C-alpha positions in Angstrom: -5.2 5.0 5.8 -1.5 4.6 6.5 -0.5 4.2 10.2 -4.2 3.3 10.8 -3.6 2.2 14.4 -1.9 5.4 15.4 -4.4 8.2 15.1 -1.8 10.9 15.5 0.1 9.6 12.4 -2.9 8.6 10.3 -2.9 9.7 6.7 -6.2 9.2 4.8 -5.9 7.2 1.6 -7.7 10.1 -0.1 -4.7 12.3 0.6 -2.3 9.9 -0.9 -4.1 8.3 -3.8 -7.6 9.8 -4.4 -8.3 7.6 -7.4 -7.7 4.4 -5.4 -9.6 5.8 -2.4 -12.6 6.4 -4.7 -12.3 2.9 -6.2 -12.3 1.4 -2.7 -15.2 3.5 -1.6 -17.2 2.3 -4.6 -16.5 -1.3 -3.7 -17.4 -0.7 -0.1 -20.8 0.8 -1.1 -21.4 -2.1 -3.6 -20.6 -4.7 -0.9 -22.9 -2.9 1.6 -25.8 -2.7 -1.0 -25.5 -6.2 -2.5 -24.4 -8.3 0.5 -25.2 -6.2 3.6 -21.5 -6.0 4.4 -18.3 -8.1 4.1 -19.6 -11.1 5.9 -22.4 -11.4 3.4 -19.8 -12.5 0.9 -17.8 -14.9 3.1 -19.8 -16.1 6.1 -17.9 -16.6 9.4 -15.9 -19.8 9.4 -15.9 -20.1 5.6 -13.3 -19.2 3.0 -13.3 -17.9 -0.6 -10.6 -17.4 -3.2 -9.8 -14.1 -4.8 -11.1 -15.5 -8.1 -14.3 -16.5 -6.4 -14.7 -13.0 -5.1 -14.1 -11.6 -8.6 -16.8 -13.8 -10.0 -19.2 -12.9 -7.2 -18.7 -9.2 -7.7 -19.1 -9.5 -11.5 -22.2 -11.6 -11.2 -23.8 -9.0 -9.0 -22.9 -6.2 -11.4 -19.8 -4.5 -10.1 -18.3 -2.9 -13.2 -14.8 -1.6 -13.2 -11.8 -2.1 -15.5 -9.7 -5.2 -15.2 -6.8 -3.1 -13.9 -9.0 -1.6 -11.1 -10.4 -5.1 -10.3 -6.9 -6.5 -9.9 -6.0 -3.5 -7.7 -9.0 -4.1 -5.4 -8.2 -7.9 -5.2 -4.6 -7.1 -4.3 -5.8 -5.4 -1.2 -7.1 -8.7 0.2 -4.9 -10.9 2.3 -5.0 -14.6 1.4 -3.6 -17.5 3.3 -3.5 -21.2 2.5 -7.2 -21.7 3.3 -8.2 -18.7 1.2 -10.0 -15.4 2.1 -11.8 -15.4 5.4 -14.5 -12.9 6.4 -12.1 -11.2 8.7 -9.8 -10.4 5.8 -12.6 -8.3 4.3 -13.4 -6.0 7.2 -11.8 -3.1 5.3 -14.8 -3.3 2.9 -17.1 -2.1 5.7 -17.6 1.6 4.8 -18.6 2.7 8.3 -15.4 3.1 10.4 -17.1 2.4 13.7 -18.9 -0.7 12.4 -15.5 -1.8 10.8 -13.7 -1.6 14.1 -16.5 -3.5 16.0 -16.6 -6.2 13.3 -12.8 -6.6 13.4 -12.8 -6.9 17.2 -15.7 -9.4 17.1 -14.0 -11.6 14.5 -10.6 -11.5 16.3 -12.2 -12.5 19.6 -14.1 -15.3 17.9 -10.8 -16.6 16.3 -9.0 -16.5 19.6 -11.9 -18.4 21.2 -11.7 -21.0 18.5 -7.9 -21.4 18.9 -8.3 -21.8 22.7 -10.9 -24.5 22.1 -8.4 -26.5 20.1 
């Protein structure tokens, strides 16, 4: 949703772009079913490329058009190291579990940075 951190201003994606919201929901359910959640695709501390995720989804049977696949991949932040598990928390379909996962991963990252 837009303005996702400000509940008073939050606009659900379904209200803005229902087709993309349905596409994202289908990927969230696929990830939950086939990997147990986002971290099942990219374990903590590891990285993956967008192309690697594309192949992984296709090998597991996620079937969408090339245009839709590109759209989904464009949602993912990538840095120099690649895609980290924390970049995929939006693929957790349960909003409470998504928030808990995000907090846990941020805390772990902060702890690792402090250890350096």
